SERO-517902 format. One record per residue (C-alpha): residue number from 1; residue in one letter; x, y, z. Coordinates in steps of 0.1 Angstrom, whole numbers. Example, Ala and Ser with C-alpha at 12.3 -4.5 7.8 and 13.67 -1.06 7.14 Angstrom:
2
   resi   resn      c1      c2      c3
      1      A     123     -45      78
      2      S     137     -11      71
//
This chain:
553
   resi   resn      c1      c2      c3
      1      M     439      82     658
      2      R     414      56     644
      3      A     392      85     631
      4      L     422     100     613
      5      C     431      66     597
      6      L     395      60     586
      7      L     394      95     570
      8      A     427      88     552
      9      W     414      54     539
     10      L     382      70     526
     11      A     402      97     509
     12      T     424      71     492
     13      M     393      51     480
     14      V     377      82     466
     15      A     409      92     448
     16      T     413      57     432
     17      Q     377      53     420
     18      P     372      60     383
     19      A     352      91     376
     20      R     317      84     365
     21      A     311      94     329
     22      D     284     119     324
     23      P     254     106     304
     24      P     255     116     267
     25      T     239     149     260
     26      T     222     135     228
     27      I     203     104     219
     28      T     196      86     185
     29      L     160      80     176
     30      S     158      54     148
     31      I     126      55     128
     32      V     119      24     108
     33      G      93      27      81
     34      T      75       0      60
     35      S      44       2      38
     36      D      22     -17      13
     37      L      29     -52      27
     38      H      -3     -64       9
     39      G      -3     -95      29
     40      H      32    -108      21
     41      L      36    -125      55
     42      A      67    -146      47
     43      A      89    -115      48
     44      L      81    -106      84
     45      P     103    -130     103
     46      W     133    -115      85
     47      L     122     -80      92
     48      A     120     -90     129
     49      G     156    -101     127
     50      Y     168     -67     115
     51      L     147     -50     142
     52      E     161     -71     170
     53      N     197     -60     160
     54      L     187     -24     157
     55      R     168     -23     190
     56      A     199     -39     207
     57      A     221     -12     193
     58      R     198      16     205
     59      A     195      -1     239
     60      R     233       0     242
     61      D     236      37     234
     62      G     204      48     253
     63      G     184      57     222
     64      G     151      44     209
     65      V     134      28     179
     66      L     101      38     164
     67      L      84      12     141
     68      L      58      26     117
     69      D      38      13      87
     70      A      23      36      61
     71      G      -7      14      53
     72      D     -21     -12      28
     73      M     -12     -40      52
     74      F     -37     -67      43
     75      Q     -50     -70       8
     76      G     -30     -90     -17
     77      T     -24    -127      -7
     78      L     -44    -157       2
     79      A     -25    -160      35
     80      S     -38    -126      45
     81      N     -72    -125      29
     82      L     -85    -158      41
     83      D     -88    -143      76
     84      E     -93    -107      66
     85      G     -59     -95      77
     86      A     -59    -112     112
     87      A     -26    -129     105
     88      V      -9     -96      95
     89      V     -20     -79     127
     90      A      -9    -109     148
     91      A      26    -107     132
     92      Y      27     -69     136
     93      N      19     -73     173
     94      E      49     -96     176
     95      L      71     -72     157
     96      G      62     -44     181
     97      Y      48     -18     157
     98      D      42      15     173
     99      A      15      28     149
    100      V       2      23     113
    101      A     -16      46      89
    102      L     -49      35      73
    103      G     -44      26      36
    104      N     -72      26      10
    105      H     -70     -12       9
    106      E     -77     -15      46
    107      F    -114      -9      36
    108      D    -115     -37      11
    109      F    -129     -65      33
    110      G    -161     -46      42
    111      P    -183     -64      68
    112      V    -169     -93      87
    113      G    -174    -124      65
    114      P    -171    -131      27
    115      A    -191    -102      13
    116      P    -168     -73       3
    117      A    -195     -47       8
    118      P    -227     -44      29
    119      A    -254     -68      16
    120      A    -280     -61      44
    121      A    -291     -30      62
    122      D    -274     -40      94
    123      D    -240     -49      78
    124      D    -212     -27      91
    125      P    -192     -16      60
    126      R    -161     -14      82
    127      G    -167     -45     103
    128      A    -135     -63      92
    129      L    -114     -32      96
    130      K    -127     -25     131
    131      A    -120     -61     141
    132      R     -84     -58     130
    133      A     -80     -25     148
    134      A     -94     -40     180
    135      Q     -70     -69     176
    136      A     -39     -46     173
    137      R     -17     -36     202
    138      F      -8      -5     183
    139      P     -31      24     170
    140      F     -44      28     135
    141      L     -40      64     126
    142      A     -59      87     101
    143      A     -61     123     111
    144      N     -78     133      78
    145      L    -106     108      81
    146      V    -139     122      94
    147      D    -175     114      94
    148      R    -191     130      63
    149      R    -221     142      83
    150      T    -206     155     115
    151      R    -171     164     101
    152      K    -157     149     133
    153      P    -131     121     136
    154      V    -146      86     134
    155      D    -154      69     166
    156      W    -140      34     160
    157      P    -120      12     184
    158      N     -83      19     184
    159      V     -85      43     154
    160      K     -72      77     161
    161      P     -60     109     143
    162      S     -27     109     161
    163      V      -9      97     192
    164      I      20     106     215
    165      L      45      79     224
    166      T      78      79     242
    167      A     110      64     229
    168      G     145      70     243
    169      G     129      94     268
    170      I     117     116     240
    171      K      79     124     235
    172      I      71     117     199
    173      G      38     128     182
    174      I      27     106     153
    175      I       2     119     128
    176      G     -15      94     105
    177      L     -27     104      70
    178      A     -50      83      48
    179      L     -50      85      10
    180      E     -69     117       1
    181      A     -84      99     -29
    182      T     -96      69      -8
    183      A    -132      77     -18
    184      H    -123      66     -54
    185      A     -96      41     -45
    186      A    -116      19     -21
    187      F    -149       1     -25
    188      P    -173      30     -27
    189      A    -200      14      -5
    190      N    -175      10      23
    191      V    -165      46      25
    192      A    -196      65      12
    193      D    -203      81      46
    194      L    -167      92      51
    195      K    -147     122      40
    196      F    -109     124      36
    197      L     -97     159      43
    198      P     -68     177      26
    199      L     -34     166      38
    200      A     -15     199      45
    201      Q     -42     216      66
    202      T     -48     184      86
    203      T     -10     180      93
    204      I      -5     216     103
    205      R     -35     215     128
    206      Q     -25     181     143
    207      A      12     191     146
    208      R       3     222     166
    209      Q     -20     202     189
    210      L       7     176     195
    211      R      34     201     203
    212      A      10     219     226
    213      A       4     186     243
    214      G      42     181     249
    215      A      54     163     218
    216      Q      91     171     213
    217      V      94     154     179
    218      V      65     151     153
    219      V      65     123     127
    220      V      40     118      99
    221      V      31      83      87
    222      A      11      87      54
    223      H      -5      65      29
    224      E       6      89       2
    225      G      39      87     -16
    226      G      61      95     -45
    227      A      90      81     -65
    228      C     127      87     -68
    229      T     152      70     -90
    230      E     185      80     -73
    231      L     187      70     -36
    232      D     224      76     -27
    233      Q     223     113     -23
    234      P     196     122       3
    235      D     201     160      -1
    236      V     197     159     -39
    237      P     160     152     -46
    238      S     163     161     -83
    239      S     155     125     -94
    240      C     122     126     -75
    241      D      88     133     -90
    242      P      80     168     -76
    243      H      44     165     -85
    244      S      37     134     -64
    245      A      15     138     -33
    246      I      41     135      -6
    247      F      64     162     -21
    248      R      34     185     -26
    249      L      26     180      11
    250      V      61     189      22
    251      R      61     221       1
    252      R      28     232      17
    253      L      40     228      53
    254      P      56     257      71
    255      R      92     248      80
    256      K      96     227     112
    257      T      60     217     112
    258      V      71     180     112
    259      D     104     164     117
    260      A     101     132      96
    261      I      78     114      72
    262      V      72      77      65
    263      A      54      75      31
    264      G      37      47      11
    265      H      10      39     -15
    266      T      30      42     -48
    267      H      52      11     -42
    268      R      83      32     -51
    269      A     113      44     -31
    270      I     123      76     -14
    271      A     153      83       9
    272      H     156     121       8
    273      V     156     153      28
    274      V     131     178      13
    275      R     129     213      26
    276      G     146     201      58
    277      V     123     171      63
    278      P     136     135      59
    279      V     112     114      39
    280      I     114      76      34
    281      Q      94      51      14
    282      S     105      15       8
    283      Y      88      -2     -21
    284      A      61     -28     -13
    285      N      52     -65      -6
    286      G      77     -68      23
    287      R     107     -63       1
    288      A     125     -36      22
    289      F     124     -12      51
    290      G     135      25      54
    291      R     153      42      82
    292      I     158      77      95
    293      D     181      84     124
    294      L     173     116     144
    295      T     199     131     167
    296      V     180     147     196
    297      E     192     167     226
    298      R     184     146     256
    299      R     174     174     280
    300      T     153     196     257
    301      G     142     172     230
    302      K     156     196     204
    303      L     162     180     170
    304      L     199     185     161
    305      A     204     164     130
    306      S     190     137     108
    307      H     204     109      87
    308      V     185      91      60
    309      E     194      56      48
    310      R     183      41      14
    311      P     158      13      16
    312      R     173     -19      30
    313      D     163     -50      11
    314      L     156     -79      35
    315      C     171    -104      12
    316      A     191    -102     -20
    317      K     168    -101     -50
    318      G     138    -107     -27
    319      E     146    -145     -25
    320      L     131    -153      10
    321      E     136    -190       6
    322      A     174    -187       3
    323      C     177    -155      24
    324      K     212    -147      38
    325      P     211    -111      50
    326      G     245    -111      67
    327      K     252     -86      94
    328      Y     232     -55     104
    329      E     242     -33     133
    330      G     272     -56     140
    331      A     253     -89     144
    332      E     240    -116     121
    333      V     204    -112     110
    334      I     184    -142     121
    335      A     147    -148     112
    336      D     125    -145     143
    337      K     109    -178     154
    338      R      80    -161     173
    339      V      70    -142     142
    340      A      74    -172     121
    341      A      51    -192     144
    342      S      25    -165     144
    343      I      21    -166     106
    344      E      25    -204     100
    345      P     -12    -213     104
    346      A     -22    -187      78
    347      L       6    -198      54
    348      A      -4    -234      57
    349      A     -41    -227      49
    350      A     -30    -206      20
    351      R      -7    -233       6
    352      E     -35    -258       6
    353      R     -58    -236     -14
    354      A     -31    -220     -36
    355      G     -17    -253     -49
    356      E     -49    -262     -68
    357      R     -41    -265    -105
    358      L     -64    -248    -131
    359      G     -58    -271    -160
    360      V     -38    -247    -181
    361      A      -1    -239    -185
    362      V      15    -206    -192
    363      A      42    -209    -220
    364      K      61    -178    -209
    365      P      56    -154    -180
    366      L      28    -129    -185
    367      A      40     -96    -171
    368      N      18     -70    -155
    369      R      22     -39    -177
    370      R       1     -12    -162
    371      V       4      15    -189
    372      H       5      -5    -221
    373      E     -18     -32    -236
    374      S      -6     -66    -224
    375      A     -12    -103    -229
    376      L     -22    -106    -193
    377      G     -47     -78    -193
    378      N     -63     -91    -225
    379      L     -65    -126    -210
    380      L     -83    -114    -178
    381      A    -108     -93    -197
    382      D    -115    -122    -221
    383      L    -120    -146    -192
    384      M    -146    -123    -178
    385      L    -165    -123    -211
    386      E    -161    -161    -214
    387      A    -176    -165    -179
    388      R    -206    -142    -188
    389      P    -210    -143    -226
    390      A    -244    -126    -227
    391      S    -226     -92    -222
    392      D    -213     -71    -252
    393      V    -182     -58    -235
    394      A    -160     -67    -205
    395      L    -142     -38    -188
    396      L    -117     -41    -159
    397      N     -95     -15    -143
    398      G     -58     -21    -148
    399      G     -51     -11    -113
    400      G     -69     -41    -100
    401      V     -42     -64    -115
    402      R     -15     -68     -89
    403      A      10     -93    -103
    404      G      19    -112    -134
    405      L      15    -149    -140
    406      P      46    -171    -139
    407      A      54    -197    -166
    408      G      44    -233    -159
    409      P      12    -250    -147
    410      L     -12    -223    -136
    411      T     -24    -225    -100
    412      Y     -52    -208     -81
    413      G     -26    -192     -59
    414      S      -9    -175     -89
    415      L     -43    -163    -102
    416      Y     -52    -150     -67
    417      E     -20    -129     -65
    418      T     -28    -115    -100
    419      F     -64    -106     -90
    420      P     -67    -107     -52
    421      Y     -99     -87     -48
    422      D    -132    -104     -39
    423      N    -152     -83     -63
    424      V    -183     -98     -79
    425      F    -198     -93    -114
    426      A    -219     -63    -123
    427      T    -235     -53    -155
    428      V    -240     -17    -166
    429      R    -263      -5    -195
    430      I    -249      25    -213
    431      S    -247      39    -248
    432      A    -215      37    -269
    433      R    -213      75    -265
    434      Q    -212      71    -227
    435      L    -186      43    -229
    436      R    -165      64    -253
    437      A    -166      94    -228
    438      L    -157      71    -199
    439      L    -127      56    -218
    440      T    -115      91    -230
    441      R    -115     102    -193
    442      Q     -96      71    -182
    443      L     -71      72    -210
    444      S     -64     108    -202
    445      H     -61     106    -164
    446      A     -57      70    -152
    447      S     -23      56    -141
    448      A     -32      21    -154
    449      L     -47      11    -188
    450      P     -83      -1    -187
    451      L     -86     -37    -198
    452      L    -112     -45    -225
    453      S    -127     -74    -243
    454      G    -154     -74    -270
    455      L    -144     -41    -286
    456      R    -114     -23    -299
    457      V    -104      13    -292
    458      R     -85      37    -314
    459      A     -74      70    -298
    460      R     -56     100    -314
    461      C     -47     135    -303
    462      K     -67     160    -323
    463      G     -67     198    -317
    464      G     -52     194    -282
    465      S     -77     168    -270
    466      L     -80     130    -272
    467      D    -104     116    -299
    468      V    -116      81    -291
    469      T    -133      57    -315
    470      L    -150      24    -305
    471      M    -150      -4    -330
    472      R    -163     -39    -332
    473      N    -136     -65    -334
    474      G    -141     -67    -371
    475      G    -132     -30    -374
    476      K    -167     -14    -378
    477      A    -171      18    -357
    478      L    -200      19    -332
    479      A    -226      46    -335
    480      D    -229      67    -304
    481      R    -266      57    -299
    482      Q    -257      20    -298
    483      Q    -268       5    -264
    484      L    -243     -18    -247
    485      T    -242     -42    -218
    486      V    -209     -38    -201
    487      L    -197     -65    -178
    488      T    -175     -52    -150
    489      T    -170     -55    -113
    490      D    -192     -42     -85
    491      F    -162     -19     -75
    492      L    -162      -2    -108
    493      A    -199      -2    -113
    494      T    -205      17     -81
    495      G    -179      44     -89
    496      G    -146      29     -79
    497      D    -116      44     -97
    498      G    -140      70    -112
    499      F    -154      45    -138
    500      F    -192      44    -135
    501      G    -213      54    -106
    502      R    -247      67    -120
    503      A    -254      43    -148
    504      K    -281      16    -147
    505      T    -264     -12    -128
    506      T    -271     -48    -118
    507      I    -248     -64     -92
    508      E    -248    -102     -95
    509      G    -234    -111     -60
    510      G    -223    -146     -51
    511      Q    -192    -159     -69
    512      P    -162    -137     -70
    513      V    -150    -126    -104
    514      R    -116    -144     -98
    515      D    -133    -178     -92
    516      A    -153    -173    -124
    517      M    -120    -167    -142
    518      A    -107    -199    -128
    519      E    -137    -218    -141
    520      A    -132    -203    -176
    521      L     -95    -213    -175
    522      R    -105    -249    -167
    523      K    -128    -249    -197
    524      R    -101    -235    -219
    525      G     -74    -260    -210
    526      G     -42    -261    -231
    527      V     -14    -236    -231
    528      L     -15    -198    -228
    529      V       9    -183    -253
    530      P      16    -146    -250
    531      H      16    -137    -287
    532      R     -18    -153    -291
    533      L     -32    -130    -265
    534      L     -16     -98    -278
    535      D     -15     -90    -315
    536      K       9     -61    -318
    537      R       0     -55    -355
    538      R     -36     -52    -346
    539      P     -38     -39    -310
    540      R     -69     -40    -290
    541      M     -60      -6    -277
    542      D     -46      14    -305
    543      L     -31      44    -286
    544      P      -6      72    -293
    545      G      14      63    -262
    546      P      12      49    -226
    547      V     -15      62    -202
    548      P     -21      88    -191
    549      I     -22     103    -226
    550      K     -16     140    -226
    551      C     -24     158    -258
    552      A      -4     190    -264
    553      R     -25     221    -273
//
């Protein structure tokens, strides 16, 4: 009787228990992409706040979050450069990055210490980069980076072609791609023994290897990018530049080679699906992040769908000091105190140095206009020549100018953000004919206008090609045989950005160009007035249009 009662009681209990819900058959994998931080540390506590909310949301639904950066993490601010990027890596460790791609500016610091390139035979040209990779709790990736002599991947601590990680129970292969043109976009001496392979072939080979090793999803994180102007229709990429590197890469890949791409380098935005591949890119300087949500079948890892979001600005108008992000994933975004604590020593050291006044004031903001002659560009070239007046001409690459100068008393910090590179002076002896050929090439192909002091340039399209004339400031044309001493930077003199490379060169060493500019400003004193630096009626660069200049045949 007791046995029958017990059985009846058990049957009642089973009948009254709620049925267990079967686990969901799909999961959401959220890929968060950043790029081109360029040392703007102050944005990172806010990024951490967004990530905390997103990770909580994925934890609730059993999914996963993958955090990737497409390179150029360090170079650009005092706070980052004073310790050669160590503060950035410390913050990225706290943020929980899963992997980063190597950007061209990751090679800028050269050996450990102040020299931007090897000065002695035993200097390691990647000493600072290797120190940052060893510090990181996430891998640095560059599948297309090989030793020039052996054609094999480089053997550096924590630097790999690709990696397989697990998120939400899904095995994800991540391929890193460095800028294919790094040999010209980084300090030549720091990459001379390296080769950067074509992107498409590298990606196809790596993707096959990763899938053979068990990767169910393959993601590319690339320091190559593009640009789109309309971001609200992911399936309509008509506003995107089809000739940009990242779109050329997608077109060259067989379908289903990769499942998502996080891009960078161009400081522009992408939030599109191209030939079935979701691609994101989110501006620069810590302004925003991008996001792709992949819906994956839990049992098989099969990709079922993707959703691309437009870049999410961390703060309205980029105003970090008064940032009020509001809610994200159902909760208020709060700046992360651990990340803030990790960057505070670097920010404090930078504030002390940056606040130094240079004895001049800027009447109105001097904008950084990369493709047109500007008051800012003329000022920087003039300051070089004032610092080393024995030279005939000063020549600087417009791409080396990274920000404008604000109105008001000029500080060292503002000058640093305008010209953050620790390049030193170099002089090159060439003929006017050689300089004319160099400028013709740059004006026809460069994405930023060369900056010049000591000469004037007139360029016109003739017979389908660009005809360039060099003139003294008084208007007299230079004879091709005229010999010139051109003052430039060691980066350009040794072949950076395709400027020189084989000319007779003397590298000065010692004081950075930026610090010599600061001294020249102190000697100037007074007020910098834009219209006195740029005479639109008599331009220093008299051109038929913005660079690159294309002459129709």
